[in-house]
C-alpha positions as CSV (number, residue, x, y, z in Angstrom):
1,M,-11.6,4.9,3.5
2,V,-15.3,4.6,2.8
3,L,-15.5,8.4,2.6
4,L,-12.7,8.5,0.0
5,F,-14.8,6.4,-2.3
6,M,-18.3,7.3,-1.3
7,D,-19.0,9.3,-4.5
8,K,-17.8,6.5,-6.7
9,L,-19.5,3.5,-5.2
10,G,-22.2,2.0,-7.3
11,G,-24.0,-1.2,-8.1
12,G,-22.2,-1.6,-11.4
13,R,-18.9,-1.6,-9.5
14,L,-19.8,-3.9,-6.7
15,L,-17.4,-6.7,-7.6
16,G,-14.5,-4.2,-7.9
17,N,-15.4,-2.7,-4.5
18,V,-15.6,-6.1,-2.8
19,L,-12.2,-7.1,-4.3
20,A,-10.7,-3.8,-3.2
21,V,-11.9,-4.4,0.4
22,L,-10.6,-7.9,0.3
23,S,-7.3,-6.7,-1.0
24,G,-7.0,-4.2,1.8
25,L,-7.9,-6.9,4.4
26,A,-5.2,-9.2,3.0
27,F,-2.7,-6.3,3.1
28,S,-3.6,-5.8,6.7
29,F,-2.9,-9.4,7.5
30,C,0.5,-9.0,5.9
31,F,1.4,-6.5,8.5
32,V,0.2,-8.8,11.3
33,F,2.1,-11.8,10.1
34,L,5.3,-9.9,9.4
35,R,5.1,-8.4,12.8
36,M,4.9,-11.9,14.3
37,Q,8.3,-12.4,12.8
38,K,9.9,-9.5,14.6
39,D,12.5,-11.7,16.3
40,A,13.3,-13.4,13.0
41,S,13.8,-11.8,9.6
42,P,10.6,-10.7,7.8
43,L,12.7,-9.8,4.7
44,E,12.7,-13.5,3.6
45,S,8.9,-13.6,3.8
46,I,8.7,-10.5,1.7
47,L,11.1,-11.9,-0.8
48,L,9.2,-15.1,-1.0
49,A,5.9,-13.2,-1.5
50,H,7.5,-11.3,-4.4
51,W,8.7,-14.5,-6.0
52,F,5.2,-15.9,-5.8
53,T,3.8,-12.7,-7.3
54,A,6.4,-12.8,-10.1
55,A,5.5,-16.5,-10.8
56,I,1.8,-15.8,-10.9
57,G,2.3,-12.7,-13.1
58,L,4.5,-14.7,-15.5
59,A,1.8,-17.4,-15.7
60,V,-0.9,-14.8,-16.4
61,S,1.3,-13.1,-19.0
62,L,1.4,-16.2,-21.1
63,F,-2.3,-15.6,-22.0
64,L,-1.8,-11.9,-22.9
65,P,-0.5,-10.4,-26.1
66,L,3.2,-9.6,-26.2
67,P,4.0,-6.1,-24.9
68,V,5.7,-3.5,-27.0
69,F,9.3,-3.2,-25.8
70,T,10.9,0.2,-25.4
71,W,14.0,1.2,-23.5
72,K,12.0,3.9,-21.7
73,A,9.5,1.3,-20.5
74,A,12.3,-1.1,-19.5
75,G,14.1,1.7,-17.6
76,A,10.9,2.7,-15.8
77,I,10.3,-1.0,-14.8
78,A,13.9,-1.3,-13.5
79,V,13.8,1.9,-11.5
80,L,10.4,1.1,-10.0
81,G,11.4,-2.4,-9.3
82,L,14.6,-1.3,-7.5
83,F,13.3,1.6,-5.6
84,Q,9.5,1.4,-5.2
85,V,9.6,-2.3,-4.5
86,G,13.1,-3.3,-3.5
87,V,14.3,-0.5,-1.3
88,A,10.8,-0.2,0.2
89,A,10.7,-3.9,1.1
90,I,14.1,-3.7,2.8
91,L,13.1,-0.6,4.8
92,F,9.7,-2.1,5.7
93,S,11.3,-5.3,6.9
94,C,13.5,-3.3,9.2
95,A,10.7,-1.1,10.4
96,I,8.2,-3.8,11.2
97,K,10.5,-5.1,13.9
98,R,10.3,-1.8,15.7
99,I,6.7,-0.7,15.4
100,S,3.3,-2.4,16.0
101,A,1.3,-3.9,13.2
102,V,-1.4,-1.3,13.7
103,T,1.0,1.5,13.4
104,A,2.6,0.0,10.3
105,N,-0.9,-0.4,8.7
106,L,-1.9,3.2,9.5
107,V,1.4,4.6,8.1
108,A,0.9,2.5,4.9
109,V,-2.6,3.9,4.5
110,I,-1.2,7.4,4.2
111,E,0.2,6.6,0.7
112,P,-3.2,6.1,-1.0
113,V,-4.6,9.1,1.0
114,F,-2.1,11.4,-0.7
115,N,-2.8,10.0,-4.2
116,P,-5.6,12.6,-4.8
117,V,-3.1,15.3,-3.8
118,W,-0.6,14.1,-6.4
119,V,-3.3,13.9,-9.1
120,F,-4.4,17.5,-8.2
121,L,-0.8,18.7,-8.4
122,A,0.0,16.9,-11.7
123,L,-3.4,17.1,-13.5
124,G,-5.4,19.7,-11.7
125,E,-8.2,17.3,-10.9
126,R,-9.8,18.5,-7.6
127,P,-10.7,15.9,-5.0
128,G,-14.3,16.0,-3.7
129,L,-15.4,16.9,-0.2
130,N,-15.8,13.3,0.9
131,A,-12.2,12.5,-0.3
132,L,-10.8,15.4,1.7
133,A,-12.8,14.4,4.8
134,G,-11.7,10.8,4.6
135,G,-8.1,11.8,4.1
136,A,-8.2,14.1,7.1
137,I,-9.7,11.4,9.3
138,I,-7.0,8.9,8.2
139,I,-4.2,11.4,8.8
140,A,-5.7,12.3,12.2
141,A,-5.8,8.6,13.1
142,V,-2.2,8.0,12.1
143,T,-1.1,11.1,14.0
144,G,-3.1,10.1,17.1
145,A,-1.8,6.6,17.0
146,S,1.8,7.8,16.7
147,I,1.4,10.2,19.6
148,I,-0.2,7.5,21.8
149,S,2.6,5.1,20.9
150,A,5.3,7.7,21.7
151,R,3.7,8.4,25.1
152,R,3.5,4.7,26.0
153,A,7.1,4.2,25.0
154,A,8.2,7.2,27.1
155,T,6.5,5.7,30.2
């Protein structure tokens, strides 16, 4: 991940970089704690986390200007909420019972790795050499971990 952002790191962005690393660390702990619930139901923990997030978001929004409401924006929020968050949370809570926390974390890392690909396809912005190298290392790590897990399960 360091390679992905190596070109963009700078002293003026230190706080953002530190917060990004802490966010990633907290996200990793999420996998570990949800995996600890493999014999229970991690879906309730995910739902509780989303309720806390909504409450905090609502509290913060009280200090922001009112948004401009459009049906297009409301539709996008509904679709993203249902599919990107809702269905993803249900599938994740089922999957975390069957795979290790490390494997779940590695698979989740693939999504941001492909963001430069989507930006390139949509906007034509070419990723740098460091981003390509970092993405290749992450994909190789995910593939290697999956192969090792499959071999261990077979024996």
